[in-house]
N, C-alpha and C positions, 0 to 999 in steps of 0.2 A: 468818368475819369477819377483817375486816382494821381492824388499829390502825395510821394513818399518821402518821409524826412527821418535822417539820422541823427538820433539826440543823445547827448552824454547821459548817463544812467538818472541823475538827480533831474534833469530837464524832462527826461520821459517821464519819470515817475510823477512830477508835479503835474505835467500837461494830461496824462491818463487819469490821475486823480479827479482834476478838475472837469474830466467829461468833455474835453475838447477835441476828442478824436472819434471817428465811428468804428473804427478797428485798429488794432495794433498787434505787434508779434513780440512775443516773448519767449523766452527758454526757462522752463522750471524745472528745477532741481527736485527730484523724488524725494521722500521720505520712507524709512522703514515700515511708518505705521500709517496707515490711509488717513486717520482722522488728523493727524499732524499736516497732510498736505492738504484735505478737503477744506477745513476749517479757514484758513486764511483766503483761499481764491472762491470759495461758494458760500460761505455762511452768509445770512444776511446781514448779520451785526459786524461783518468784516467790511461793509461799505463805507467810506471808499478806500480805507487803508491799503488794502491789497485784493480784494474783490472788485476788479477794476471793471467788471463786466457789468456790476450792480445787480447781480443774478439775487433774485429773493424767490425761494419756495419753501413754505411752512413745512411741507412733507419731508423736504430733503433737511430742512434744520433740526426737523423732530428725529429723523434717522441717524443724523450725526451725532445728536446727544443719545440716542440708544448705544450706537456703536461704541461710544467713548466709555460707556459704562459697563458693557456687556464681556463677560468673562470667559463665555464658551466660543473658542474660536472658530467653530464651525457657523454658530448662529451670527458671529460678527461678520464671518464672511459674506453670509446672506444679506444683511443688512448694507454692506458696504457695495456688495452686486446690486441690490437694488436704487440705491443712489447712482452709480454709474448709468444704469437703464435708464433713469428720469432725467438724469442730467444730459445723457446722448439724446433724448427724445426731445428735450426742451431745447436743443441744439444751443448751448451756452456758450460754447466755443468749438473750434476746429482744432483737434488735437493733430497736428500733422505728423509727428515722427516720435518715434522711442530710440534712444540710444541702444545700440548694441555694444559691448563691449568683452574682446576677446583678449585672453591672458596666456601669453606662453612662458613656461619655465621649462629648465632642464629636467631631465627624469629624476634625478637625485634630489630634486626639492619638492618636499612634502607639507601639506598642512596650509598652502597657499589659499587664502580666498578672498573675494572681494564682498562687501557688505552691499545691501540695496542701492547704497549711496554712490557706489563703486570707490570705497575707499579700502584701500591695502590694508589687511588683517595682518599683521606680522607675528601676532602673540603666540601662535600655533605652529609656525614656521619651523620646520627643522631638515637637516640633510640625512641622507640615507647614503652609504657608500656601498 
């Protein structure tokens, strides 16, 4: 049996941080950098502030540190890929969906882009007649 409760955000945060719930649903906004996304929700030192699952894995913590200081983009991608595999194997959370965003512009609008957080980048937009 499941007892569903909809809570205002501050009440939700307090309830989840107190470990008074067996599961919760939350929407996460992705960061353009995996380190900024992973540290709050998966690092053992982020309990209970934002690591609501109370996940703790020394190997993942170490890999997060390695990823944060790695300057080679390919090696960094390997590190974060390994973190992803460990976290999925540990069944920390069930990620249910990822947003798909479509943008349409007129043919004469050029240079329009969305960043990884779906922010509209207008600094390079121009019109071509």
